[in-house]
N, C-alpha and C positions, 0 to 999 in steps of 0.2 A: 351908654353906661360903658365905662371900660372894666376890666375884670379884678383890679384890686377894690374898687367900689363896690363892685357887686358880693366879693366877699364879706367887706366890711359890713354893708348893709344887711347881709345873709345873719351874720355873727349877732348885729345887734337886734334884729328882730328873733334870733333864737333866745337870744338873753331877756328881750321883754316878754316875749310869749311864756317862759318859764320861770320870770320873775328872779332872774338873778344876775349877781353883780359881775361885772369885767374881773376883778379877783378871783370870785366865786368860780368863774368858768375855767381859768386858768388851773386854780386848785383842782377841781374835779378831772382835768384835762392832763394832770402831771404836766404841765407846763411854769414857766417862770412867769409871772406875771408882765412882765416886760416883753417877750415874745407876744404875747396876746395884742398887749397896747400897740406893739408895733404896727402891727396889721392893721389894727383900727385906726391908727392914727396917720397911717399912711407912709410911716418909716420903713416898712418892708414892703417892698416894691416887687418881691417875687418869691412871696411865701411859698415853704416848700410843703409837697403833698402830703408828706408824714406828719409834719405840724397840723397841716388842717384834718390827718385821718385820728390824729390824738385828740382834739376838739370832738370830732363825730363821736369817737368813742368815750369820752366824757361826757357827753349830752345823749348815748345811747341811740344815736342815729345813724345811719350809714351812709359812706361817702355819696351812693346814690342819692338818698333822702336830702343830704346837704345841696348837690346841685341842680336838684329837681324843683327848682321854684323859680318866682317870674322875674328874679334878680338876674338869672342866667340866661333869659329865653335871647334876648336882642342884645347880644356884647358886640361890640364895636371889633372889628378886625386888630391882632396885635401887629401883626407885619403890615408894613404899607411900603 
């Protein structure tokens, strides 16, 4: 799995777990819905850590909690 897919899958899992929509995630994270959708639909190939931090703040989790999940355990190398 690549990093972008892992981030997308983690976001979808967290939304599903909390029963919130993508738009609700954007609202509670103080982000434009397009920013979140660009990550989820693969249009943002390099999401900024600040964007992920805002999402974590909106979900009331830490960055460590976000990245401490099975999605990030076996990532493919980004440098080849």
